[in-house]
PLY file of the C-alpha trace (Angstrom):
ply
format ascii 1.0
element vertex 123
property float x
property float y
property float z
element edge 122
property int vertex1
property int vertex2
end_header
-17.33 -13.86 27.98
-15.11 -12.42 24.99
-16.58 -11.77 22.11
-15.81 -12.23 18.95
-14.46 -8.80 18.27
-12.61 -8.82 21.13
-10.80 -11.80 20.37
-9.62 -10.75 17.35
-8.68 -7.23 18.49
-6.68 -9.44 21.13
-5.08 -11.55 18.34
-4.08 -8.76 16.34
-2.61 -6.72 19.33
-0.39 -9.84 20.12
0.49 -10.82 16.45
1.18 -7.03 15.40
3.71 -6.68 18.45
5.18 -9.72 18.31
6.05 -8.88 14.10
6.57 -5.59 14.41
9.70 -5.85 16.90
11.49 -8.46 14.80
13.27 -5.98 12.81
11.40 -5.55 9.74
11.57 -2.49 7.48
8.91 0.07 7.77
7.56 -1.33 4.75
7.09 -4.78 5.74
5.89 -3.25 9.26
3.13 -1.03 7.74
2.28 -4.34 5.59
1.83 -6.45 8.97
0.24 -3.61 10.91
-2.54 -3.48 8.06
-2.65 -7.70 8.05
-2.47 -8.09 11.62
-5.77 -5.51 12.81
-7.84 -7.14 9.56
-7.72 -3.51 7.87
-9.84 -4.27 5.19
-9.90 -3.50 1.25
-11.16 0.22 1.07
-8.87 2.05 3.77
-5.47 1.34 4.18
-3.75 -1.74 2.15
-0.77 -3.13 0.88
0.08 -5.59 -1.68
2.46 -6.67 -3.97
0.09 -6.03 -7.22
-2.32 -3.69 -7.78
-5.82 -4.37 -6.33
-7.31 -1.02 -7.19
-7.21 1.07 -10.40
-9.67 4.09 -9.59
-8.09 5.80 -6.59
-4.93 7.45 -5.54
-2.05 4.76 -4.17
1.65 4.52 -4.05
4.23 2.27 -5.28
7.09 2.19 -3.32
9.49 -1.13 -3.33
7.36 -3.39 -5.33
4.17 -2.76 -3.24
0.94 -0.72 -3.48
0.00 1.27 -0.43
-3.82 2.27 -0.63
-4.88 5.29 2.28
-2.52 7.32 3.68
-1.65 10.37 2.37
0.70 12.30 -0.16
2.11 15.57 0.39
5.30 17.72 -0.61
7.23 14.44 -2.32
6.81 12.56 0.64
4.08 9.78 1.56
2.75 8.96 4.92
1.17 5.71 5.45
-0.15 4.17 9.08
2.69 6.55 10.99
5.68 6.22 8.76
7.13 8.94 6.30
8.04 7.46 2.63
10.27 9.02 -0.06
11.23 7.60 -3.35
8.36 5.99 -4.30
5.69 7.13 -7.11
2.05 8.42 -6.01
-0.30 8.60 -8.47
-3.77 10.02 -8.92
-6.23 11.26 -11.78
-3.50 10.15 -14.52
-0.91 11.93 -13.17
2.24 10.05 -11.28
3.90 12.11 -8.48
7.49 11.67 -8.17
10.22 13.64 -5.72
7.59 15.89 -5.45
7.30 16.68 -9.19
3.91 15.96 -11.29
4.65 13.81 -14.76
1.87 12.55 -16.65
1.46 8.46 -15.88
2.44 6.31 -18.29
0.83 2.39 -18.22
3.22 0.08 -17.56
5.66 2.26 -16.08
6.98 2.64 -12.58
4.27 0.56 -11.16
1.12 2.03 -12.93
-1.51 0.16 -15.23
-4.98 1.55 -16.01
-6.84 -1.59 -15.18
-6.64 -5.28 -14.23
-6.91 -6.62 -17.80
-3.83 -4.66 -18.81
-1.90 -5.58 -15.70
-2.53 -9.18 -16.48
-1.61 -8.69 -20.02
1.90 -7.35 -19.28
2.65 -9.96 -16.41
0.95 -13.22 -17.42
1.82 -13.55 -21.15
1.60 -16.69 -22.28
0 1
1 2
2 3
3 4
4 5
5 6
6 7
7 8
8 9
9 10
10 11
11 12
12 13
13 14
14 15
15 16
16 17
17 18
18 19
19 20
20 21
21 22
22 23
23 24
24 25
25 26
26 27
27 28
28 29
29 30
30 31
31 32
32 33
33 34
34 35
35 36
36 37
37 38
38 39
39 40
40 41
41 42
42 43
43 44
44 45
45 46
46 47
47 48
48 49
49 50
50 51
51 52
52 53
53 54
54 55
55 56
56 57
57 58
58 59
59 60
60 61
61 62
62 63
63 64
64 65
65 66
66 67
67 68
68 69
69 70
70 71
71 72
72 73
73 74
74 75
75 76
76 77
77 78
78 79
79 80
80 81
81 82
82 83
83 84
84 85
85 86
86 87
87 88
88 89
89 90
90 91
91 92
92 93
93 94
94 95
95 96
96 97
97 98
98 99
99 100
100 101
101 102
102 103
103 104
104 105
105 106
106 107
107 108
108 109
109 110
110 111
111 112
112 113
113 114
114 115
115 116
116 117
117 118
118 119
119 120
120 121
121 122
């Protein structure tokens, strides 16, 4: 008898294999791999809007990545290396290996969900 955990693992493995072999971009592959394996909020996650404002994240190709690591101008996420995006940590923006002060509303940075919604959902 197969347990629910094993079923989910099998589904995730099949789904991620099928989707990753379709010629997706590295960013799409990273997102699909995370979604297919059921990686949950708080570990490694990718989204098209910010979900967290209190932890480091990487903004690249209009997507937000949580987890991974930033080093020497490169962001490492799920076995891939990205360059050219913006990494945010403790009110600073890191871009191409240099540190800048993060400015709210610029380059994918927002201080809070309220601020993000105010800038994107004006009536």
